[in-house]
Structure formats: C-alpha cells, structure tokens
C-alpha positions in Angstrom: -179.5 -15.9 13.4 -178.1 -19.4 13.0 -174.5 -19.9 12.2 -174.3 -21.3 8.6 -171.0 -22.9 9.4 -172.3 -25.0 12.4 -172.1 -28.3 10.4 -168.3 -27.9 10.5 -168.3 -28.3 14.3 -169.5 -31.8 14.2 -166.7 -33.1 12.0 -163.4 -34.6 13.3 -160.6 -32.1 13.4 -157.1 -32.1 14.9 -155.9 -28.6 16.0 -152.6 -27.9 14.3 -152.7 -24.3 13.2 -152.1 -21.0 14.9 -155.5 -19.4 14.3 -156.9 -16.9 13.6 -154.2 -15.7 11.2 -154.0 -11.9 11.1 -155.3 -9.6 8.4 -152.9 -6.7 7.8 -153.0 -3.6 5.5 -150.3 -3.2 2.8 -150.1 0.6 2.6 -146.7 1.0 1.0 -147.4 -1.5 -1.8 -150.9 0.0 -2.3 -149.4 3.5 -2.6 -146.6 2.3 -5.0 -149.2 0.7 -7.3 -151.6 3.6 -7.1 -154.8 1.7 -7.3 -156.8 -0.5 -4.9 -156.3 -0.6 -1.1 -154.5 -3.9 -0.6 -154.6 -6.1 2.5 -153.1 -9.5 3.2 -154.5 -12.5 5.1 -151.4 -14.1 6.7 -152.0 -17.8 6.2 -148.2 -18.1 6.0 -148.3 -17.8 9.8 -150.3 -21.0 10.6 -147.2 -22.1 12.5 -146.5 -25.7 11.3 -142.8 -25.9 10.1 -143.1 -22.3 8.7 -146.8 -22.6 8.1 -148.9 -22.2 5.0 -152.4 -23.0 3.7 -152.0 -26.8 3.9 -152.0 -26.7 7.7 -155.6 -25.7 7.7 -156.4 -28.7 5.4 -154.4 -31.1 7.5 -156.5 -30.4 10.6 -159.2 -32.4 8.8 -157.0 -34.8 6.8 -155.0 -35.9 9.8 -158.2 -36.4 11.8 -159.4 -38.8 9.0 -156.1 -40.7 9.2 -156.5 -41.1 12.9 -160.1 -42.3 12.5 -159.0 -44.8 9.9 -156.4 -46.2 12.4 -153.5 -45.3 10.3 -149.9 -45.5 11.6 -148.4 -43.6 8.6 -149.5 -41.1 5.9 -148.5 -40.9 2.3 -148.7 -37.7 0.1 -146.9 -36.3 -2.9 -145.7 -33.2 -4.7 -142.8 -31.6 -6.4 -139.3 -31.6 -4.7 -140.0 -28.3 -3.1 -143.7 -29.1 -2.2 -145.1 -26.9 0.5 -147.9 -29.4 1.0 -145.4 -32.3 1.5 -143.4 -30.3 4.0 -146.5 -29.4 6.1 -147.9 -33.0 5.9 -144.6 -34.4 7.2 -144.5 -31.8 10.0 -148.2 -32.6 10.9 -147.4 -36.3 11.0 -144.4 -35.7 13.3 -146.6 -33.6 15.6 -149.2 -36.4 16.0 -146.8 -39.4 16.0 -147.4 -40.8 12.5 -144.8 -41.8 10.0 -144.7 -39.6 6.9 -143.9 -41.0 3.4 -143.4 -38.4 0.7 -143.6 -39.2 -3.0 -141.6 -36.4 -4.6 -140.8 -35.7 -8.2 -137.1 -35.5 -9.2 -136.4 -33.6 -12.3 -134.0 -34.6 -13.7 -134.0 -38.1 -12.1 -131.2 -37.2 -9.8 -132.7 -36.0 -6.5 -131.9 -32.3 -5.8 -129.8 -31.0 -2.9 -131.7 -31.0 0.5 -132.4 -27.2 0.7 -135.7 -25.3 1.3 -138.7 -27.5 1.9 -136.7 -30.6 1.2 -134.4 -29.8 4.1 -137.4 -29.5 6.4 -138.8 -32.8 5.1 -135.6 -34.5 6.2 -135.4 -32.7 9.6 -139.0 -33.8 10.6 -138.1 -37.4 9.7 -140.1 -38.0 6.5 -139.2 -41.0 4.3 -138.7 -39.7 0.7 -139.7 -41.8 -2.3 -138.4 -40.2 -5.6 -140.4 -40.5 -8.8 -140.4 -39.2 -12.3 -144.2 -39.5 -12.5 -146.1 -36.2 -13.0 -148.9 -34.9 -10.7 -151.1 -36.3 -9.2 -148.5 -39.1 -8.8 -151.2 -41.8 -8.5 -149.2 -44.8 -9.6 -146.3 -44.1 -7.4 -148.5 -43.4 -4.4 -150.3 -46.7 -4.9 -147.0 -48.6 -5.2 -145.7 -47.0 -1.9 -149.0 -47.8 -0.2 -148.8 -51.5 -1.3 -145.2 -51.7 -0.1 -146.1 -50.3 3.3 -149.1 -52.7 3.7 -146.9 -55.6 2.8 -144.5 -54.5 5.6 -147.5 -54.6 8.0 -148.2 -50.8 8.0 -151.5 -49.1 7.9 -151.1 -46.2 5.5 -153.5 -43.4 4.9 -153.2 -41.5 1.6 -153.5 -37.7 1.6 -154.0 -36.6 -2.0 -151.8 -34.3 -3.9 -152.2 -30.8 -2.5 -154.5 -32.1 0.3 -157.3 -31.3 -2.1 -160.3 -33.5 -1.5 -163.7 -33.0 0.3 -162.1 -33.3 3.7 -159.1 -31.1 3.0 -161.1 -28.2 1.5 -163.0 -27.9 4.8 -160.0 -26.1 6.2 -160.8 -23.2 3.9 -164.5 -23.3 4.6 -163.4 -22.7 8.2 -161.0 -20.0 7.0 -163.8 -18.1 5.4 -165.8 -18.5 8.6 -162.7 -17.0 10.4 -162.6 -14.1 7.9 -166.3 -13.2 8.4 -165.6 -12.7 12.2 -162.5 -10.6 11.4 -164.4 -8.5 8.9 -166.4 -6.9 11.7 -163.1 -5.0 12.5 -161.2 -4.7 9.2 -164.3 -4.4 7.0 -165.3 -6.4 3.9 -163.5 -6.5 0.6 -164.4 -6.3 -3.1 -162.2 -9.2 -4.0 -160.3 -12.1 -2.4 -157.2 -13.1 -4.4 -155.1 -16.2 -3.9 -152.9 -18.8 -5.7 -154.8 -21.8 -7.0 -153.3 -25.1 -8.3 -154.7 -28.4 -7.0 -158.0 -26.6 -6.3 -158.8 -27.4 -2.7 -158.1 -23.9 -1.2 -160.2 -22.3 -3.9 -163.0 -24.9 -3.4 -163.1 -24.2 0.3 -163.2 -20.5 -0.2 -166.0 -20.7 -2.8 -168.1 -22.9 -0.5 -167.3 -20.7 2.5 -168.2 -17.6 0.5 -171.6 -19.1 -0.3 -172.2 -20.1 3.3 -171.1 -16.6 4.5 -173.5 -15.1 1.9 -170.7 -12.8 0.6 -172.2 -10.3 -1.9 -172.5 -11.6 -5.5 -170.2 -8.8 -6.7 -167.4 -9.8 -4.4 -164.8 -11.7 -6.4 -163.3 -14.9 -5.1 -160.5 -15.1 -7.7 -157.9 -17.7 -8.0 -154.7 -16.9 -9.9 -153.6 -20.1 -11.5 -149.9 -21.0 -11.1 -150.0 -24.3 -13.1 -153.1 -25.2 -15.1 -155.4 -23.5 -17.5 -158.9 -22.3 -16.4 -160.4 -25.0 -18.6 -158.6 -27.6 -16.5 -159.0 -26.0 -13.2 -162.6 -24.8 -13.1 -164.2 -28.3 -13.4 -161.9 -29.6 -10.7 -162.8 -26.8 -8.3 -166.5 -27.3 -9.0 -166.3 -31.0 -8.3 -164.4 -30.4 -5.1 -166.7 -27.6 -3.9 -169.8 -29.9 -4.4 -168.1 -32.8 -2.6 -167.5 -30.4 0.4 -171.1 -29.1 0.3 -172.3 -32.7 0.4 -170.1 -33.5 3.4 -171.6 -30.5 5.2 -175.2 -31.5 4.4 -175.7 -28.5 2.2 -178.1 -28.8 -0.8 -176.3 -26.0 -2.7 -174.2 -27.0 -5.7 -171.7 -24.9 -7.4 -171.5 -24.5 -11.2 -168.7 -23.2 -13.4 -170.1 -19.7 -13.1 -169.3 -19.8 -9.4 -165.6 -20.4 -9.9 -163.3 -17.6 -11.1 -159.9 -18.5 -12.4 -157.4 -16.2 -14.1 -154.8 -18.3 -16.0 -153.0 -15.4 -17.8 -149.9 -15.5 -15.5 -148.6 -19.0 -16.2 -145.6 -17.8 -18.1 -143.4 -20.7 -19.2 -145.0 -23.1 -16.7 -145.1 -24.2 -13.1 -142.1 -23.2 -11.0 -140.4 -21.5 -14.0 -139.6 -18.1 -12.5 -140.2 -15.2 -14.8 -139.7 -11.4 -14.5 -143.2 -10.7 -13.1 -142.7 -13.4 -10.4 -139.3 -11.9 -9.5 -140.7 -8.4 -9.4 -143.6 -9.5 -7.1 -141.2 -11.3 -4.7 -139.0 -8.2 -4.5 -141.8 -5.6 -4.2 -143.5 -7.5 -1.3 -140.1 -7.7 0.5 -139.0 -4.1 -0.2 -142.4 -2.5 0.4 -143.9 -4.6 3.2 -141.2 -6.8 4.6 -143.3 -9.6 3.4 -141.8 -12.8 2.0 -143.6 -14.6 -0.8 -142.3 -17.5 -2.9 -142.0 -17.3 -6.7 -144.0 -20.5 -7.4 -147.3 -19.9 -5.6 -147.8 -16.6 -3.7 -145.3 -14.7 -5.8 -147.0 -15.6 -9.0 -150.5 -14.9 -7.6 -149.2 -11.5 -6.3 -147.7 -10.8 -9.7 -151.1 -11.4 -11.2 -152.7 -9.1 -8.6 -150.1 -6.4 -9.2 -150.8 -6.5 -13.0 -154.6 -6.3 -12.4 -154.1 -3.2 -10.2 -151.9 -1.6 -12.9 -154.5 -2.4 -15.5 -157.2 -0.6 -13.4 -159.2 -3.8 -12.8 -158.8 -3.0 -9.1 -158.7 0.7 -9.0 -159.1 3.5 -6.4 -161.9 2.9 -4.1 -161.7 -0.9 -4.2 -160.4 -3.1 -1.3 -158.6 -6.3 -2.1 -157.6 -9.1 0.3 -154.6 -11.2 -0.8 -154.5 -14.6 0.9 -150.9 -15.4 1.6 -150.9 -19.1 1.5 -147.2 -19.5 2.5 -144.3 -21.1 0.7 -141.3 -18.9 1.7 -139.5 -22.0 3.1 -138.7 -22.7 -0.6 -137.0 -19.4 -1.3 -133.5 -20.7 -0.9 -134.1 -23.3 -3.6 -134.8 -20.4 -6.1 -132.0 -18.1 -5.1 -130.3 -18.2 -8.5 -133.6 -17.0 -10.1 -134.2 -14.3 -7.6 -130.9 -12.6 -6.9 
C-alpha cells in the first residue's frame, strides 16, 4: 500500500527536532478525573532550546529561508513567545541572524526571564512593538531596515503558521500513525490552537492518514473565537494540501475548535489554567504552561468531568511545549 505522506519526502527540510517524540500514558491524572484514558504526545521534547511544537514547523521554514539565500530571519510574537524562542534557537543552530519583533505591554520591555531570557542567550536581536498580532507593519519595517543595511531577511510568519510551517504537523501525524501500531489509536486528539498552523497540519495529516471520521481532532482555542479561527485553519489546511499536490480540500466541517475556555483573554491566567498546571505537575510530573498547554489541558479536564470523554474512550493530548515561560507567570501560579 502506497504511503499517503510520500509527497513530504520531496520537500526541503532541515532536521532540527528530536524525533519521534514519545507517547506516554497519564494513569494518575486519568484515575483522578475518573473518565477517559488519557495519554500525552510529548512534543515539548523536540529538543530545541527546551523544545515545543514550533520546532517541527521550523524544519520546513528554515529550509525555505536557506533556499531563498537569506542571512537572517524575522518573526514575531508576545514577549514570552515560544515560537520566537524556538525560531531564534533554530537560527543560531544553522548560522542565521534572528530578529524578533516582540510586543511590550505596557510599552516598557519586561524583565528578561522565561522565553525572553533564552532569546537573549541565543543571540537574537529584539525589536519591541506595541502593535498587536500578527505584527505585520512592524515586521515590514524591520525587514526594510535590514535590506537597507545590506541584509537578506526571510520573514517567518507569526506562529510559523503558513503552508510550509504546517507541514511539520502533517509529518507529526505521519509519525503518530507509526507509533499507533504499538500504543493503539485514540478517540480524540486534543491540543492548544492559536495561530492555526499546528491544527491545520494535524487536520491535513488526519485526512492523509485516513483516521476514522468519528476520531476528533479538536483544538482548544487559547486566544480567538471559533468564528475567527476556523476559517484561518481551513485556509491554511488547503494551502498545505496544494503544496503536497493533494486534490482534497477542507471545509469548516473538517475543523473542530472549542473556544469556551478563553476566560478573560490570551495569557490572562485563570483558576482553571492554574488547576491544570498544578494537576499535571502533581499527578504526572508533567510541566505545562498556563498560556497554551495549560489552558488546553484545562479544557480537556473540563470535558472529561462533563462526561464528553468518559470511561472507555482514549484521548491523546498533544503537549506542544511552553514550560520555558513558567517563570514569567510565577506570581499567577504560586
């Protein structure tokens, strides 16, 4: 039988991640919640400056920068951006300059702790902005300044979420299908979703892998409403399908987003986020951050408690990293 993922092998890729990442059971958390059998896909262990999901995306994005003849890369995010930290580390690893457009709120730049400390350690140049995501105007300004200085910048979008970046999660679903021969299949795949690239890659990968229609590929939104996020993921998914030469096109019905756990907004830690961070640590020795993986885990915990994922179901939680930022949220967690 032909491998439906073969088209990936012809595309430029720079190996950056420690793969495959393990899949582990979470028996104590499962027993504590009294519902579904919970497992975790450890994409926090991809290995690039504490790892995370963006490392998979950067394998394809850095390859594009190299193909373009770039000598520096630009990307953007919040002050504690996991994506910015991994991009800066990837650039250091392959010998490119990293320029990070980071949002300072208030305008005074925050103390260099968490991800921001790592940004400095790996040698990134920081450009502070008050612009909101996706930071397009500031990115364009920095790119113009670098070109004027004789540099050849390559722009990696906010979150690494474009047709090339999402291929990292098509590849991740390919990896999962091989691992499923040992750990078994799951009734649902749950993960944090924000800029949309991880979810788009998993949706496209699930189609290529022919996962059963009843298997949920469910993103827990940490920032945007489903009305905002679903069209973005559909557009990204279809751009990735086109890159791979697939004639399949996703529709809104193929993209599942739960936006009921947004609380007071992005990176505003609430009681459910805090409980999820503590439960993961206390029950499984697993570190999650309150912005992304902690909020997604909080959503999963609530869904188990509601009986949405009850006894007899198996759920795989994709841990997309982020614990490098924990120190920056100490006051909200302790």
